[in-house]
N, CA, C and O atoms as CSV, one atom per row, in Angstrom:
chain,resi,resn,atom,element,x,y,z
A,1,MET,N,N,77.752,69.797,0.142
A,1,MET,CA,C,77.882,71.241,-0.148
A,1,MET,C,C,77.553,72.091,1.071
A,1,MET,O,O,78.201,73.077,1.422
A,2,ARG,N,N,76.429,71.580,1.703
A,2,ARG,CA,C,75.948,72.310,2.918
A,2,ARG,C,C,77.037,72.279,3.998
A,2,ARG,O,O,77.289,73.315,4.613
A,3,ALA,N,N,77.652,71.211,4.242
A,3,ALA,CA,C,78.708,71.166,5.198
A,3,ALA,C,C,79.824,72.118,4.883
A,3,ALA,O,O,80.285,72.842,5.765
A,4,ALA,N,N,80.290,72.141,3.599
A,4,ALA,CA,C,81.331,73.113,3.233
A,4,ALA,C,C,80.878,74.518,3.500
A,4,ALA,O,O,81.654,75.316,4.027
A,5,ASP,N,N,79.659,74.856,3.163
A,5,ASP,CA,C,79.160,76.220,3.419
A,5,ASP,C,C,79.100,76.478,4.959
A,5,ASP,O,O,79.489,77.562,5.394
A,6,ASP,N,N,78.649,75.564,5.744
A,6,ASP,CA,C,78.506,75.759,7.166
A,6,ASP,C,C,79.908,76.066,7.726
A,6,ASP,O,O,80.065,77.053,8.444
A,7,TYR,N,N,80.924,75.254,7.419
A,7,TYR,CA,C,82.237,75.411,7.919
A,7,TYR,C,C,82.835,76.720,7.427
A,7,TYR,O,O,83.537,77.420,8.157
A,8,PHE,N,N,82.538,77.032,6.169
A,8,PHE,CA,C,83.044,78.321,5.625
A,8,PHE,C,C,82.437,79.564,6.426
A,8,PHE,O,O,83.141,80.542,6.676
A,9,PHE,N,N,81.215,79.490,6.782
A,9,PHE,CA,C,80.599,80.553,7.502
A,9,PHE,C,C,81.209,80.647,8.931
A,9,PHE,O,O,81.379,81.746,9.459
A,10,TRP,N,N,81.522,79.532,9.525
A,10,TRP,CA,C,82.207,79.541,10.796
A,10,TRP,C,C,83.608,80.185,10.704
A,10,TRP,O,O,84.041,81.009,11.510
A,11,LEU,N,N,84.252,79.718,9.642
A,11,LEU,CA,C,85.663,80.245,9.386
A,11,LEU,C,C,85.611,81.835,9.217
A,11,LEU,O,O,86.472,82.563,9.712
A,12,CYS,N,N,84.617,82.268,8.537
A,12,CYS,CA,C,84.409,83.705,8.388
A,12,CYS,C,C,84.201,84.427,9.662
A,12,CYS,O,O,84.729,85.521,9.863
A,13,ALA,N,N,83.400,83.807,10.571
A,13,ALA,CA,C,83.129,84.397,11.866
A,13,ALA,C,C,84.325,84.328,12.727
A,13,ALA,O,O,84.542,85.243,13.522
A,14,ALA,N,N,85.141,83.288,12.629
A,14,ALA,CA,C,86.391,83.200,13.355
A,14,ALA,C,C,87.392,84.277,12.880
A,14,ALA,O,O,88.096,84.892,13.680
A,15,ARG,N,N,87.427,84.476,11.575
A,15,ARG,CA,C,88.333,85.448,11.003
A,15,ARG,C,C,87.905,86.831,11.444
A,15,ARG,O,O,88.745,87.655,11.807
A,16,GLU,N,N,86.594,87.101,11.417
A,16,GLU,CA,C,86.087,88.347,11.921
A,16,GLU,C,C,86.480,88.640,13.337
A,16,GLU,O,O,86.876,89.751,13.689
A,17,CYS,N,N,86.356,87.574,14.167
A,17,CYS,CA,C,86.733,87.677,15.578
A,17,CYS,C,C,88.224,88.119,15.725
A,17,CYS,O,O,88.559,89.014,16.502
A,18,LEU,N,N,89.077,87.451,14.949
A,18,LEU,CA,C,90.498,87.842,15.002
A,18,LEU,C,C,90.722,89.257,14.479
A,18,LEU,O,O,91.545,89.995,15.020
A,19,ASP,N,N,89.980,89.646,13.413
A,19,ASP,CA,C,90.079,91.003,12.897
A,19,ASP,C,C,89.739,92.084,13.884
A,19,ASP,O,O,90.359,93.145,13.943
A,20,GLU,N,N,88.626,91.734,14.734
A,20,GLU,CA,C,88.134,92.689,15.713
A,20,GLU,C,C,89.059,92.811,16.921
A,20,GLU,O,O,89.074,93.855,17.573
A,21,ALA,N,N,89.846,91.753,17.240
A,21,ALA,CA,C,90.647,91.724,18.364
A,21,ALA,C,C,91.899,92.678,18.109
A,21,ALA,O,O,92.341,92.901,16.982
A,22,SER,N,N,92.373,93.166,19.175
A,22,SER,CA,C,93.550,94.012,19.078
A,22,SER,C,C,94.681,93.036,18.768
A,22,SER,O,O,94.560,91.830,18.983
A,23,ASP,N,N,95.776,93.583,18.261
A,23,ASP,CA,C,96.961,92.733,17.846
A,23,ASP,C,C,97.463,91.922,19.044
A,23,ASP,O,O,97.828,90.754,18.913
A,24,GLY,N,N,97.472,92.592,20.254
A,24,GLY,CA,C,97.876,91.828,21.406
A,24,GLY,C,C,96.897,90.666,21.871
A,24,GLY,O,O,97.313,89.600,22.324
A,25,GLU,N,N,95.609,90.968,21.720
A,25,GLU,CA,C,94.597,89.872,21.998
A,25,GLU,C,C,94.740,88.762,21.021
A,25,GLU,O,O,94.738,87.597,21.418
A,26,ALA,N,N,94.870,89.075,19.705
A,26,ALA,CA,C,94.982,88.017,18.683
A,26,ALA,C,C,96.227,87.201,18.896
A,26,ALA,O,O,96.189,85.984,18.715
A,27,ALA,N,N,97.352,87.825,19.279
A,27,ALA,CA,C,98.575,87.126,19.558
A,27,ALA,C,C,98.415,86.253,20.823
A,27,ALA,O,O,98.931,85.136,20.853
A,28,ASN,N,N,97.757,86.705,21.799
A,28,ASN,CA,C,97.563,85.839,22.991
A,28,ASN,C,C,96.659,84.667,22.734
A,28,ASN,O,O,96.862,83.597,23.309
A,29,VAL,N,N,95.627,84.839,21.853
A,29,VAL,CA,C,94.746,83.698,21.529
A,29,VAL,C,C,95.538,82.694,20.744
A,29,VAL,O,O,95.388,81.495,20.979
A,30,ALA,N,N,96.408,83.136,19.786
A,30,ALA,CA,C,97.199,82.283,18.926
A,30,ALA,C,C,98.209,81.518,19.822
A,30,ALA,O,O,98.374,80.306,19.684
A,31,ALA,N,N,98.868,82.237,20.725
A,31,ALA,CA,C,99.902,81.660,21.538
A,31,ALA,C,C,99.327,80.669,22.562
A,31,ALA,O,O,99.842,79.566,22.741
A,32,GLU,N,N,98.247,81.095,23.224
A,32,GLU,CA,C,97.735,80.229,24.345
A,32,GLU,C,C,96.848,79.082,23.844
A,32,GLU,O,O,96.854,77.991,24.415
A,33,ASP,N,N,96.094,79.334,22.784
A,33,ASP,CA,C,95.121,78.424,22.407
A,33,ASP,C,C,95.333,77.662,21.083
A,33,ASP,O,O,94.404,77.073,20.530
A,34,GLY,N,N,96.620,77.698,20.584
A,34,GLY,CA,C,96.935,77.083,19.318
A,34,GLY,C,C,96.603,75.618,19.307
A,34,GLY,O,O,95.959,75.126,18.380
A,35,ASP,N,N,97.043,74.910,20.343
A,35,ASP,CA,C,96.776,73.452,20.366
A,35,ASP,C,C,95.242,73.199,20.560
A,35,ASP,O,O,94.639,72.327,19.934
A,36,VAL,N,N,94.698,73.976,21.416
A,36,VAL,CA,C,93.187,73.837,21.591
A,36,VAL,C,C,92.458,74.075,20.291
A,36,VAL,O,O,91.549,73.300,19.990
A,37,ALA,N,N,92.775,75.081,19.490
A,37,ALA,CA,C,92.141,75.398,18.237
A,37,ALA,C,C,92.404,74.255,17.246
A,37,ALA,O,O,91.484,73.887,16.516
A,38,ARG,N,N,93.545,73.708,17.186
A,38,ARG,CA,C,93.741,72.501,16.300
A,38,ARG,C,C,92.933,71.344,16.701
A,38,ARG,O,O,92.435,70.614,15.844
A,39,ASP,N,N,92.767,71.125,18.014
A,39,ASP,CA,C,91.961,70.007,18.469
A,39,ASP,C,C,90.477,70.287,18.237
A,39,ASP,O,O,89.751,69.334,17.952
A,40,LEU,N,N,89.975,71.495,18.333
A,40,LEU,CA,C,88.599,71.833,18.048
A,40,LEU,C,C,88.229,71.555,16.602
A,40,LEU,O,O,87.090,71.199,16.301
A,41,LEU,N,N,89.199,71.720,15.707
A,41,LEU,CA,C,88.887,71.432,14.243
A,41,LEU,C,C,88.737,70.064,13.908
A,41,LEU,O,O,88.171,69.726,12.868
A,42,ASP,N,N,89.256,69.171,14.806
A,42,ASP,CA,C,89.102,67.668,14.668
A,42,ASP,C,C,87.729,67.306,15.114
A,42,ASP,O,O,87.462,67.359,16.314
A,43,MET,N,N,86.863,66.953,14.265
A,43,MET,CA,C,85.405,66.721,14.626
A,43,MET,C,C,85.278,65.581,15.684
A,43,MET,O,O,84.613,65.692,16.714
A,44,ASP,N,N,86.001,64.448,15.315
A,44,ASP,CA,C,85.884,63.313,16.221
A,44,ASP,C,C,86.357,63.604,17.649
A,44,ASP,O,O,85.671,63.331,18.634
A,45,THR,N,N,87.589,64.185,17.708
A,45,THR,CA,C,88.106,64.503,19.063
A,45,THR,C,C,87.193,65.476,19.844
A,45,THR,O,O,86.925,65.323,21.035
A,46,THR,N,N,86.752,66.459,19.098
A,46,THR,CA,C,85.898,67.526,19.758
A,46,THR,C,C,84.625,66.910,20.305
A,46,THR,O,O,84.251,67.124,21.459
A,47,ILE,N,N,83.955,66.123,19.430
A,47,ILE,CA,C,82.695,65.422,19.847
A,47,ILE,C,C,82.913,64.470,21.030
A,47,ILE,O,O,82.143,64.466,21.991
A,48,ALA,N,N,84.003,63.645,20.937
A,48,ALA,CA,C,84.286,62.754,21.950
A,48,ALA,C,C,84.412,63.469,23.340
A,48,ALA,O,O,83.790,63.095,24.334
A,49,ARG,N,N,85.271,64.526,23.313
A,49,ARG,CA,C,85.484,65.244,24.531
A,49,ARG,C,C,84.210,65.889,25.142
A,49,ARG,O,O,83.955,65.848,26.346
A,50,HIS,N,N,83.422,66.497,24.186
A,50,HIS,CA,C,82.233,67.129,24.625
A,50,HIS,C,C,81.235,66.123,25.193
A,50,HIS,O,O,80.653,66.343,26.255
A,51,CYS,N,N,81.050,65.051,24.494
A,51,CYS,CA,C,80.071,64.024,25.028
A,51,CYS,C,C,80.549,63.415,26.307
A,51,CYS,O,O,79.723,63.127,27.173
A,52,GLU,N,N,81.857,63.193,26.492
A,52,GLU,CA,C,82.392,62.649,27.723
A,52,GLU,C,C,82.132,63.569,28.784
A,52,GLU,O,O,81.689,63.109,29.836
A,53,MET,N,N,82.353,64.891,28.667
A,53,MET,CA,C,82.170,65.855,29.709
A,53,MET,C,C,80.681,65.996,30.018
A,53,MET,O,O,80.329,66.203,31.179
A,54,ALA,N,N,79.817,65.896,29.055
A,54,ALA,CA,C,78.371,66.067,29.178
A,54,ALA,C,C,77.739,64.726,29.640
A,54,ALA,O,O,76.552,64.715,29.967
A,55,ALA,N,N,78.450,63.652,29.679
A,55,ALA,CA,C,77.994,62.297,29.959
A,55,ALA,C,C,76.767,61.926,29.102
A,55,ALA,O,O,75.714,61.507,29.583
A,56,VAL,N,N,76.996,62.115,27.799
A,56,VAL,CA,C,75.974,61.731,26.804
A,56,VAL,C,C,76.604,60.912,25.798
A,56,VAL,O,O,77.825,60.954,25.652
A,57,ALA,N,N,75.825,60.126,25.050
A,57,ALA,CA,C,76.350,59.270,24.033
A,57,ALA,C,C,76.652,60.167,22.796
A,57,ALA,O,O,75.960,61.139,22.493
A,58,GLU,N,N,77.743,59.753,22.116
A,58,GLU,CA,C,78.038,60.511,20.899
A,58,GLU,C,C,76.976,60.210,19.756
A,58,GLU,O,O,76.502,59.080,19.642
A,59,PRO,N,N,76.649,61.160,18.989
A,59,PRO,CA,C,75.701,60.895,17.822
A,59,PRO,C,C,76.505,60.007,16.823
A,59,PRO,O,O,77.726,60.103,16.698
A,60,THR,N,N,75.774,59.188,16.164
A,60,THR,CA,C,76.428,58.300,15.130
A,60,THR,C,C,76.112,58.820,13.733
A,60,THR,O,O,76.891,58.586,12.809
A,61,ASP,N,N,75.027,59.497,13.558
A,61,ASP,CA,C,74.642,60.003,12.279
A,61,ASP,C,C,75.628,61.143,11.901
A,61,ASP,O,O,75.913,62.014,12.722
A,62,ILE,N,N,76.120,61.123,10.708
A,62,ILE,CA,C,77.089,62.153,10.243
A,62,ILE,C,C,76.541,63.563,10.338
A,62,ILE,O,O,77.236,64.475,10.785
A,63,GLU,N,N,75.330,63.741,9.931
A,63,GLU,CA,C,74.734,65.088,9.943
A,63,GLU,C,C,74.578,65.578,11.342
A,63,GLU,O,O,74.820,66.751,11.628
A,64,ALA,N,N,74.151,64.644,12.276
A,64,ALA,CA,C,74.064,65.079,13.687
A,64,ALA,C,C,75.412,65.377,14.255
A,64,ALA,O,O,75.536,66.271,15.091
A,65,ARG,N,N,76.482,64.633,13.818
A,65,ARG,CA,C,77.837,64.915,14.258
A,65,ARG,C,C,78.340,66.327,13.765
A,65,ARG,O,O,78.946,67.109,14.499
A,66,ARG,N,N,78.027,66.569,12.455
A,66,ARG,CA,C,78.408,67.814,11.883
A,66,ARG,C,C,77.703,69.019,12.652
A,66,ARG,O,O,78.353,69.989,13.041
A,67,GLU,N,N,76.421,68.901,12.832
A,67,GLU,CA,C,75.673,69.939,13.599
A,67,GLU,C,C,76.192,70.172,14.976
A,67,GLU,O,O,76.258,71.310,15.440
A,68,LEU,N,N,76.562,69.109,15.638
A,68,LEU,CA,C,77.079,69.205,17.057
A,68,LEU,C,C,78.485,69.853,16.998
A,68,LEU,O,O,78.807,70.725,17.804
A,69,HIS,N,N,79.301,69.414,16.043
A,69,HIS,CA,C,80.617,69.994,15.955
A,69,HIS,C,C,80.513,71.505,15.707
A,69,HIS,O,O,81.170,72.304,16.375
A,70,LEU,N,N,79.681,71.873,14.742
A,70,LEU,CA,C,79.500,73.337,14.495
A,70,LEU,C,C,78.977,74.087,15.675
A,70,LEU,O,O,79.355,75.239,15.885
A,71,THR,N,N,78.105,73.469,16.471
A,71,THR,CA,C,77.576,74.080,17.669
A,71,THR,C,C,78.692,74.313,18.690
A,71,THR,O,O,78.795,75.355,19.338
A,72,ILE,N,N,79.494,73.299,18.785
A,72,ILE,CA,C,80.620,73.406,19.745
A,72,ILE,C,C,81.636,74.515,19.213
A,72,ILE,O,O,82.163,75.292,20.009
A,73,LEU,N,N,81.876,74.562,17.955
A,73,LEU,CA,C,82.824,75.594,17.378
A,73,LEU,C,C,82.274,76.968,17.661
A,73,LEU,O,O,83.007,77.830,18.145
A,74,TYR,N,N,80.973,77.210,17.369
A,74,TYR,CA,C,80.428,78.538,17.595
A,74,TYR,C,C,80.345,78.833,19.138
A,74,TYR,O,O,80.469,79.997,19.517
A,75,GLN,N,N,80.153,77.892,19.971
A,75,GLN,CA,C,80.103,78.139,21.362
A,75,GLN,C,C,81.574,78.556,21.894
A,75,GLN,O,O,81.719,79.388,22.789
A,76,GLN,N,N,82.596,77.930,21.290
A,76,GLN,CA,C,83.955,78.193,21.641
A,76,GLN,C,C,84.249,79.679,21.168
A,76,GLN,O,O,84.897,80.449,21.877
A,77,LEU,N,N,83.750,80.028,19.963
A,77,LEU,CA,C,83.998,81.351,19.406
A,77,LEU,C,C,83.285,82.361,20.242
A,77,LEU,O,O,83.842,83.437,20.459
A,78,GLU,N,N,82.114,82.112,20.726
A,78,GLU,CA,C,81.377,83.021,21.588
A,78,GLU,C,C,82.147,83.270,22.929
A,78,GLU,O,O,82.290,84.403,23.390
A,79,GLN,N,N,82.630,82.147,23.519
A,79,GLN,CA,C,83.403,82.288,24.779
A,79,GLN,C,C,84.705,83.081,24.544
A,79,GLN,O,O,85.144,83.814,25.430
A,80,THR,N,N,85.307,82.943,23.392
A,80,THR,CA,C,86.535,83.691,23.033
A,80,THR,C,C,86.220,85.170,22.819
A,80,THR,O,O,87.018,86.042,23.164
A,81,THR,N,N,85.046,85.438,22.246
A,81,THR,CA,C,84.791,86.848,21.931
A,81,THR,C,C,83.903,87.525,22.879
A,81,THR,O,O,83.549,88.685,22.667
A,82,GLY,N,N,83.507,86.846,23.950
A,82,GLY,CA,C,82.591,87.453,24.951
A,82,GLY,C,C,81.121,87.534,24.423
A,82,GLY,O,O,80.360,88.415,24.823
A,83,GLY,N,N,80.750,86.596,23.519
A,83,GLY,CA,C,79.441,86.578,23.059
A,83,GLY,C,C,79.108,87.464,21.879
A,83,GLY,O,O,77.937,87.721,21.599
A,84,ARG,N,N,80.138,87.936,21.180
A,84,ARG,CA,C,79.871,88.829,20.089
A,84,ARG,C,C,79.457,88.070,18.767
A,84,ARG,O,O,78.975,88.689,17.819
A,85,HIS,N,N,79.658,86.742,18.741
A,85,HIS,CA,C,79.367,85.971,17.467
A,85,HIS,C,C,78.398,84.852,17.814
A,85,HIS,O,O,78.496,84.182,18.842
A,86,GLU,N,N,77.439,84.689,16.874
A,86,GLU,CA,C,76.487,83.651,17.063
A,86,GLU,C,C,76.456,82.770,15.816
A,86,GLU,O,O,76.852,83.182,14.726
A,87,GLN,N,N,75.972,81.542,16.014
A,87,GLN,CA,C,75.929,80.611,14.914
A,87,GLN,C,C,74.855,81.062,13.925
A,87,GLN,O,O,73.784,81.520,14.323
A,88,THR,N,N,75.164,80.925,12.592
A,88,THR,CA,C,74.345,81.292,11.596
A,88,THR,C,C,73.477,80.157,11.122
A,88,THR,O,O,72.670,80.336,10.210
C-alpha cells in the first residue's frame, strides 16, 4: 500500500508540473521526452542506468529499489521543472 501511495504522490506532482507548464512547454516535454518518460517508469531499466552511470551496485532489496526509483523520478521532475517540485 505504501508503494502505491508513494507512486500516486509522484504522479500527482508530475501532473501538477504539466498543469503549471504553458501549453507549448507541455507539448515540448511530451514530444521530446516521451520515450524517456516511458523508460523512467520502468523501475528496473531506470535503476540499472542510474547505477551504471554512478558506478555503484544495484540494490537488491525491493524496498531499497522502490526508494531509489522514486528518488530518481523526483530528481527528473525537479530537473524538468527547474526545482519547483520536491519528493514528499
